[in-house]
Backbone as JSON Lines, residues from 0, in Angstrom:
{"i":0,"aa":"M","n":[103.69,132.11,-43.03],"ca":[103.9,131.33,-41.76],"c":[103.24,129.99,-41.98]}
{"i":1,"aa":"A","n":[103.95,129.09,-41.33],"ca":[103.64,127.72,-41.33],"c":[102.38,127.51,-40.41]}
{"i":2,"aa":"P","n":[101.45,126.64,-40.86],"ca":[100.21,126.33,-40.22],"c":[100.62,125.58,-38.85]}
{"i":3,"aa":"D","n":[99.84,125.73,-37.85],"ca":[100.13,125.05,-36.6],"c":[99.84,123.52,-36.77]}
{"i":4,"aa":"V","n":[100.99,122.83,-36.36],"ca":[100.92,121.34,-36.39],"c":[100.74,120.82,-34.96]}
{"i":5,"aa":"E","n":[99.79,119.84,-34.82],"ca":[99.63,119.29,-33.46],"c":[100.3,117.97,-33.54]}
{"i":6,"aa":"W","n":[101.49,117.75,-32.74],"ca":[102.19,116.58,-32.74],"c":[101.53,115.52,-31.93]}
{"i":7,"aa":"A","n":[101.65,114.25,-32.25],"ca":[101.03,113.28,-31.51],"c":[101.3,113.24,-30.08]}
{"i":8,"aa":"S","n":[102.56,113.58,-29.7],"ca":[102.93,113.63,-28.26],"c":[102.17,114.76,-27.43]}
{"i":9,"aa":"E","n":[101.67,115.74,-28.28],"ca":[101.15,116.89,-27.6],"c":[99.53,116.67,-27.64]}
{"i":10,"aa":"K","n":[99.05,115.78,-28.17],"ca":[97.51,115.52,-28.21],"c":[97.1,115.13,-26.89]}
{"i":11,"aa":"V","n":[95.97,115.75,-26.51],"ca":[95.4,115.4,-25.13],"c":[94.17,114.51,-25.58]}
{"i":12,"aa":"D","n":[94.25,113.39,-25.01],"ca":[93.03,112.36,-25.11],"c":[91.92,112.95,-24.29]}
{"i":13,"aa":"D","n":[90.73,113.05,-24.92],"ca":[89.57,113.52,-24.19],"c":[88.82,112.5,-23.38]}
{"i":14,"aa":"E","n":[89.23,111.28,-23.55],"ca":[88.62,110.22,-22.86],"c":[89.07,110.15,-21.44]}
{"i":15,"aa":"P","n":[88.22,109.88,-20.49],"ca":[88.64,109.76,-19.1],"c":[89.66,108.59,-18.97]}
{"i":16,"aa":"L","n":[90.49,108.69,-17.97],"ca":[91.45,107.67,-17.75],"c":[90.89,106.32,-17.51]}
{"i":17,"aa":"S","n":[89.71,106.29,-16.73],"ca":[89.05,104.98,-16.4],"c":[88.54,104.29,-17.62]}
{"i":18,"aa":"T","n":[88.11,105.02,-18.63],"ca":[87.64,104.41,-19.87],"c":[88.83,103.8,-20.7]}
{"i":19,"aa":"R","n":[89.85,104.53,-20.71],"ca":[91.1,103.91,-21.41],"c":[91.6,102.68,-20.66]}
{"i":20,"aa":"F","n":[91.59,102.78,-19.33],"ca":[92.1,101.67,-18.61],"c":[91.21,100.39,-18.81]}
{"i":21,"aa":"V","n":[89.88,100.56,-18.89],"ca":[89.01,99.41,-18.99],"c":[89.24,98.83,-20.32]}
{"i":22,"aa":"R","n":[89.39,99.78,-21.43],"ca":[89.58,99.29,-22.81],"c":[90.93,98.46,-22.89]}
{"i":23,"aa":"W","n":[91.99,98.9,-22.12],"ca":[93.14,98.29,-22.16],"c":[93.11,96.91,-21.46]}
{"i":24,"aa":"R","n":[92.32,96.88,-20.27],"ca":[92.09,95.54,-19.62],"c":[91.32,94.59,-20.46]}
{"i":25,"aa":"H","n":[90.31,95.13,-21.22],"ca":[89.61,94.14,-22.06],"c":[90.4,93.61,-23.24]}
{"i":26,"aa":"N","n":[91.27,94.48,-23.73],"ca":[92.2,94.01,-24.81],"c":[93.19,93.03,-24.33]}
{"i":27,"aa":"Q","n":[93.67,93.33,-23.06],"ca":[94.58,92.38,-22.48],"c":[93.87,90.96,-22.14]}
{"i":28,"aa":"L","n":[92.66,91.01,-21.72],"ca":[92.02,89.78,-21.49],"c":[91.64,89.06,-22.74]}
{"i":29,"aa":"L","n":[91.38,89.82,-23.86],"ca":[91.03,89.08,-25.11],"c":[92.23,88.47,-25.68]}
{"i":30,"aa":"L","n":[93.47,89.17,-25.58],"ca":[94.67,88.59,-26.06],"c":[95.06,87.42,-25.19]}
{"i":31,"aa":"T","n":[94.82,87.38,-24.01],"ca":[95.27,86.25,-23.14],"c":[94.25,85.03,-23.38]}
{"i":32,"aa":"L","n":[93.01,85.31,-23.63],"ca":[92.16,84.19,-24.03],"c":[92.37,83.58,-25.36]}
{"i":33,"aa":"L","n":[92.72,84.47,-26.33],"ca":[93.19,83.91,-27.63],"c":[94.42,83.17,-27.6]}
{"i":34,"aa":"T","n":[95.32,83.54,-26.76],"ca":[96.57,82.92,-26.63],"c":[96.29,81.5,-25.92]}
{"i":35,"aa":"V","n":[95.48,81.4,-24.9],"ca":[95.17,80.13,-24.21],"c":[94.5,79.3,-25.28]}
{"i":36,"aa":"A","n":[93.57,79.73,-26.06],"ca":[92.85,78.95,-26.99],"c":[93.83,78.46,-28.06]}
{"i":37,"aa":"A","n":[94.71,79.22,-28.59],"ca":[95.65,78.76,-29.58],"c":[96.55,77.73,-28.94]}
{"i":38,"aa":"L","n":[97.07,77.83,-27.78],"ca":[97.83,76.65,-27.12],"c":[96.95,75.47,-26.95]}
{"i":39,"aa":"L","n":[95.74,75.44,-26.63],"ca":[94.93,74.29,-26.43],"c":[94.73,73.58,-27.77]}
{"i":40,"aa":"V","n":[94.5,74.35,-28.9],"ca":[94.36,73.76,-30.15],"c":[95.61,73.07,-30.58]}
{"i":41,"aa":"A","n":[96.79,73.75,-30.28],"ca":[98.1,73.2,-30.75],"c":[98.24,71.93,-29.93]}
{"i":42,"aa":"V","n":[98.05,71.85,-28.64],"ca":[98.16,70.67,-27.74],"c":[97.28,69.6,-28.3]}
{"i":43,"aa":"A","n":[96.03,69.88,-28.61],"ca":[95.09,68.82,-29.21],"c":[95.59,68.31,-30.54]}
{"i":44,"aa":"V","n":[96.09,69.14,-31.41],"ca":[96.51,68.61,-32.64],"c":[97.79,67.78,-32.59]}
{"i":45,"aa":"I","n":[98.79,68.22,-31.65],"ca":[99.91,67.43,-31.38],"c":[99.59,66.07,-30.88]}
{"i":46,"aa":"S","n":[98.76,66.23,-29.81],"ca":[98.5,64.96,-29.14],"c":[97.66,63.93,-30.07]}
{"i":47,"aa":"G","n":[96.81,64.48,-30.83],"ca":[96.06,63.61,-31.85],"c":[96.93,63.02,-32.83]}
{"i":48,"aa":"T","n":[97.82,63.73,-33.35],"ca":[98.87,63.24,-34.37],"c":[99.73,62.25,-33.68]}
{"i":49,"aa":"V","n":[100.18,62.46,-32.52],"ca":[101.09,61.44,-31.78],"c":[100.26,60.18,-31.51]}
{"i":50,"aa":"L","n":[99.06,60.33,-31.12],"ca":[98.2,59.17,-30.77],"c":[97.96,58.32,-32.08]}
{"i":51,"aa":"Y","n":[97.7,59.11,-33.12],"ca":[97.33,58.46,-34.46],"c":[98.51,57.54,-34.92]}
{"i":52,"aa":"F","n":[99.64,58.24,-34.89],"ca":[100.86,57.49,-35.46],"c":[101.37,56.4,-34.51]}
{"i":53,"aa":"Q","n":[101.06,56.65,-33.18],"ca":[101.57,55.6,-32.23],"c":[100.69,54.41,-32.42]}
{"i":54,"aa":"C","n":[99.36,54.57,-32.47],"ca":[98.4,53.56,-32.73],"c":[98.6,52.75,-34.0]}
{"i":55,"aa":"K","n":[99.04,53.55,-35.0],"ca":[99.18,53.0,-36.36],"c":[100.47,52.18,-36.49]}
{"i":56,"aa":"Y","n":[101.52,52.6,-35.89],"ca":[102.78,51.88,-36.08],"c":[103.3,51.18,-34.88]}
{"i":57,"aa":"S","n":[102.51,51.19,-33.74],"ca":[103.05,50.52,-32.48],"c":[102.44,49.14,-32.23]}
{"i":58,"aa":"Y","n":[103.16,48.43,-31.49],"ca":[102.6,47.11,-31.22],"c":[101.53,47.24,-30.07]}
{"i":59,"aa":"L","n":[101.65,48.23,-29.16],"ca":[100.85,48.37,-28.17],"c":[99.71,49.43,-28.43]}
{"i":60,"aa":"C","n":[98.59,48.95,-28.6],"ca":[97.5,49.82,-29.04],"c":[96.05,49.19,-28.24]}
{"i":61,"aa":"L","n":[95.36,50.25,-27.89],"ca":[94.07,49.84,-27.25],"c":[92.95,49.66,-28.41]}
{"i":62,"aa":"S","n":[92.33,48.6,-28.27],"ca":[91.22,48.43,-29.18],"c":[89.93,47.94,-28.53]}
{"i":63,"aa":"L","n":[88.82,48.37,-28.96],"ca":[87.51,48.09,-28.29],"c":[86.94,46.91,-28.96]}
{"i":64,"aa":"Y","n":[86.74,45.8,-28.25],"ca":[86.24,44.62,-28.76],"c":[84.7,44.62,-28.68]}
{"i":65,"aa":"Q","n":[84.08,43.62,-29.35],"ca":[82.65,43.61,-29.37],"c":[81.99,43.43,-28.02]}
{"i":66,"aa":"K","n":[82.71,42.86,-27.11],"ca":[82.19,42.66,-25.65],"c":[82.08,43.83,-24.93]}
{"i":67,"aa":"G","n":[82.76,44.96,-25.42],"ca":[82.52,46.3,-24.82],"c":[83.61,46.73,-23.78]}
{"i":68,"aa":"D","n":[84.53,45.96,-23.5],"ca":[85.66,46.45,-22.74],"c":[86.96,46.7,-23.48]}
{"i":69,"aa":"W","n":[87.79,47.54,-22.89],"ca":[89.01,47.91,-23.62],"c":[90.03,46.84,-23.26]}
{"i":70,"aa":"E","n":[90.7,46.44,-24.25],"ca":[91.73,45.34,-24.09],"c":[92.98,45.74,-24.82]}
{"i":71,"aa":"V","n":[94.09,45.35,-24.36],"ca":[95.41,45.78,-24.96],"c":[95.71,44.73,-25.98]}
{"i":72,"aa":"S","n":[95.87,45.14,-27.27],"ca":[96.13,44.12,-28.24],"c":[97.63,44.44,-28.71]}
{"i":73,"aa":"F","n":[98.4,43.27,-28.79],"ca":[99.73,43.51,-29.21],"c":[99.97,43.35,-30.65]}
{"i":74,"aa":"Y","n":[99.02,42.68,-31.25],"ca":[99.15,42.41,-32.7],"c":[97.97,43.14,-33.44]}
{"i":75,"aa":"R","n":[98.12,43.78,-34.36],"ca":[97.11,44.5,-35.17],"c":[96.72,43.95,-36.43]}
């Protein structure tokens, strides 16, 4: 005779439903926070790259002079 096989669909989870729900909510929160953090890093990298090249190749660039105020310089 074949041994008894317990299929995955027939398994009964012995954890209470509230514990599984809390774990699922924590996983969802962690995934959401990681997604937001990745998006913020992407925006920072893209913005920094754009500003770097705009300031490097553009006529309009803010520069800080020795007197301490920001002034627009058209020639670099």
